[in-house]
C-alpha positions as CSV (number, residue, x, y, z in Angstrom):
1,M,0.0,0.0,0.1
2,S,1.2,3.3,-1.0
3,G,0.9,6.3,-3.2
4,F,0.3,8.6,-0.2
5,D,1.1,12.1,-1.2
6,P,3.3,14.1,1.5
7,A,1.8,17.4,1.1
8,W,-1.8,15.8,1.3
9,L,-0.7,14.1,4.8
10,S,0.8,17.1,5.9
11,L,-2.3,19.1,5.1
12,R,-4.7,17.0,6.9
13,E,-1.7,16.4,10.2
14,P,-3.1,19.3,12.2
15,V,-7.0,17.6,12.0
16,D,-5.7,14.6,12.9
17,H,-4.2,15.7,16.0
18,R,-7.0,17.8,17.3
19,S,-9.5,15.0,16.3
20,R,-7.4,12.6,18.7
21,N,-10.0,11.1,21.4
22,A,-7.9,12.9,24.5
23,A,-9.3,10.1,27.6
24,L,-7.6,7.5,24.8
25,L,-4.8,9.4,24.5
26,E,-4.5,10.1,28.5
27,A,-4.7,6.5,29.2
28,V,-1.7,5.7,27.2
29,A,0.6,8.4,28.6
30,A,-0.6,7.0,32.2
31,R,0.2,3.0,31.1
32,F,3.8,4.1,30.8
33,V,4.5,6.5,33.3
34,G,7.7,6.2,35.4
35,R,9.3,4.2,32.7
36,E,12.7,4.9,32.5
37,A,12.8,3.9,28.8
38,I,10.2,2.3,26.2
39,A,10.1,0.8,22.5
40,V,7.4,1.8,20.3
41,V,6.5,0.4,17.0
42,D,4.6,2.5,14.3
43,L,2.9,0.9,11.9
44,G,2.1,2.5,8.4
45,C,3.9,5.8,9.6
46,G,3.7,7.8,6.8
47,T,5.6,11.0,7.3
48,G,5.8,10.6,11.0
49,S,2.5,12.5,12.6
50,N,2.2,9.6,15.0
51,L,5.1,10.3,16.7
52,R,5.0,13.9,17.0
53,A,1.5,13.5,18.2
54,L,2.5,11.1,20.9
55,A,5.8,11.4,21.7
56,P,5.3,14.4,24.0
57,R,2.7,12.5,25.7
58,L,5.6,9.6,26.8
59,E,8.2,10.0,29.5
60,G,11.6,8.3,29.5
61,R,14.0,7.6,26.9
62,Q,12.1,6.8,23.7
63,R,13.2,4.1,20.9
64,W,10.7,4.2,17.8
65,R,10.8,2.2,14.7
66,L,8.8,3.9,12.3
67,V,7.6,1.4,9.4
68,D,6.0,1.9,6.0
69,H,5.8,0.3,2.5
70,D,6.9,4.0,0.6
71,P,10.1,5.1,0.9
72,A,9.2,8.5,-0.5
73,L,6.9,8.9,2.6
74,L,10.0,7.3,5.2
75,S,12.1,10.3,3.4
76,A,9.7,13.0,4.4
77,A,9.2,11.3,7.9
78,K,13.0,11.3,8.4
79,A,13.0,15.0,7.5
80,G,10.2,15.9,9.5
81,I,10.8,14.4,13.2
82,S,14.3,15.8,13.2
83,A,13.2,18.6,15.9
84,E,11.4,16.1,17.8
85,V,14.4,13.8,17.9
86,A,16.7,16.7,19.2
87,A,14.2,18.3,21.8
88,R,13.6,14.5,23.5
89,Q,15.4,11.6,24.1
90,I,14.6,9.6,21.4
91,E,16.1,7.3,19.1
92,V,14.5,6.5,15.8
93,A,15.0,3.7,13.1
94,F,13.1,3.7,9.8
95,V,12.1,0.4,8.2
96,Q,10.9,-0.1,5.1
97,A,8.9,-3.0,4.7
98,D,5.4,-4.5,3.3
99,L,3.1,-5.1,6.5
100,S,1.1,-7.8,4.3
101,T,4.4,-10.4,4.5
102,D,7.1,-8.6,7.2
103,L,4.5,-8.1,10.7
104,D,6.2,-10.1,12.4
105,A,9.8,-9.2,11.4
106,V,9.0,-5.6,11.9
107,L,7.7,-6.0,15.1
108,G,10.7,-7.7,16.6
109,D,11.0,-9.6,19.8
110,G,9.9,-6.9,22.6
111,P,8.0,-3.3,21.8
112,D,6.3,-2.0,24.7
113,L,3.8,-0.4,22.7
114,V,2.6,-1.1,19.0
115,T,0.9,2.4,17.8
116,A,-0.6,2.8,14.2
117,A,-2.6,6.1,12.8
118,A,-5.3,5.9,10.1
119,L,-4.3,2.6,9.0
120,F,-6.9,-0.3,9.9
121,D,-10.0,1.0,7.9
122,L,-7.3,0.1,4.6
123,V,-6.6,-3.1,5.6
124,S,-8.3,-6.4,5.7
125,A,-10.0,-8.4,9.0
126,E,-7.6,-11.3,8.5
127,F,-4.4,-8.7,8.9
128,I,-6.3,-7.0,11.6
129,D,-6.7,-10.6,13.3
130,R,-2.9,-11.0,12.4
131,V,-1.9,-8.0,14.2
132,A,-3.8,-8.5,17.6
133,A,-2.5,-12.3,17.6
134,A,0.9,-10.4,17.4
135,V,0.8,-8.2,19.7
136,T,-0.9,-10.4,22.6
137,E,2.1,-12.5,21.5
138,R,4.6,-10.3,22.8
139,R,2.6,-8.7,25.9
140,A,2.7,-5.1,24.2
141,A,0.1,-2.4,24.7
142,F,-2.0,-1.4,21.7
143,Y,-2.8,2.7,20.4
144,T,-4.6,3.0,17.4
145,V,-6.6,6.4,16.5
146,L,-8.4,7.6,13.3
147,S,-10.0,4.6,12.1
148,Y,-13.0,6.0,9.7
149,D,-16.1,4.4,11.0
150,G,-18.5,5.0,7.9
151,T,-20.0,8.7,9.4
152,E,-20.1,11.6,7.5
153,R,-22.2,14.6,7.6
154,W,-22.0,17.8,5.4
155,E,-23.0,21.7,5.6
156,P,-24.8,22.5,3.8
157,P,-26.2,19.4,2.2
158,H,-25.7,19.1,-1.7
159,A,-27.8,17.2,-3.6
160,A,-24.7,14.5,-4.6
161,D,-23.9,13.6,-1.1
162,A,-25.4,10.0,-0.7
163,A,-23.9,9.1,-4.1
164,M,-20.2,10.1,-3.1
165,H,-20.4,8.6,0.4
166,G,-21.6,5.5,-1.2
167,A,-18.9,5.6,-3.7
168,F,-16.6,6.5,-0.6
169,L,-17.9,3.2,0.9
170,R,-17.5,1.1,-2.0
171,H,-13.5,2.5,-2.3
172,Q,-13.0,1.6,1.3
173,T,-13.8,-2.2,1.3
174,R,-11.6,-2.6,-2.0
175,D,-8.3,-4.5,-1.7
176,K,-5.4,-2.3,-0.9
177,G,-2.6,-5.0,-0.9
178,F,-4.1,-6.8,2.4
179,G,-7.3,-8.4,0.9
180,P,-10.5,-6.8,1.0
181,A,-10.3,-3.5,3.2
182,A,-12.2,-3.8,6.8
183,G,-13.7,-0.1,5.9
184,P,-15.9,1.2,8.6
185,A,-15.7,-2.1,10.3
186,A,-12.4,-2.1,11.4
187,T,-12.8,-0.9,14.9
188,Q,-15.4,-3.2,15.6
189,A,-12.9,-6.0,14.4
190,L,-9.9,-4.9,16.4
191,V,-12.3,-5.0,19.4
192,S,-13.4,-8.4,18.5
193,A,-9.8,-9.8,17.6
194,F,-8.3,-8.4,20.7
195,L,-11.5,-9.2,23.0
196,A,-11.2,-13.0,21.7
197,R,-7.6,-13.1,23.1
198,G,-8.6,-11.8,26.9
199,I,-7.2,-8.3,26.0
200,R,-8.9,-5.3,28.2
201,V,-9.9,-2.8,25.1
202,A,-11.1,1.1,25.6
203,T,-12.3,2.8,22.6
204,G,-13.3,6.2,22.5
205,D,-14.8,8.7,19.2
206,S,-12.4,11.2,17.4
207,P,-14.7,13.0,14.9
208,W,-12.7,14.6,11.8
209,V,-13.7,18.1,12.1
210,L,-13.3,20.4,9.4
211,G,-13.9,24.3,8.7
212,P,-15.1,26.0,5.7
């Protein structure tokens, strides 16, 4: 899965950051309070937005592994997180990999936290189950944000809204390299996959609200 424009990701980043559910973000931060060091794997890292949002909330020395299939996005990530690395005790490794085949390799043996943003609505339910299994096996915490749930409301309304929404939903479930995508069902698929393995799960709304 590749082809995302770094300029588009930069344009949407402020909206992504302010849309994160504050209670879930606080829960992740609280999970690691007092830790001297934390190892984080960011799946589908794009230009590094997830690190920029989350790293300031984590304590201690941080070792991040940023994983993406697109070398152009990894290059943009390297350029875009220099300020965060300089300001905090952060060590970053950049890994180009195909998550559909290399998941176990990129997770490695001992991450403390596995995270992703705006990813799981693009992958299949089968891949989601594989992620849940791999994270559970490693006893890592898991935090993902900004999974599309199918809800849209446009103001003022337009006669083409329903047709455009329907077309977008059809596109959401097409195969993007992982099999038929979960689309709006991704969050429930994640919840079910982790609950089936005895993992405590918390979810929250993160509406993506745009101005004029």
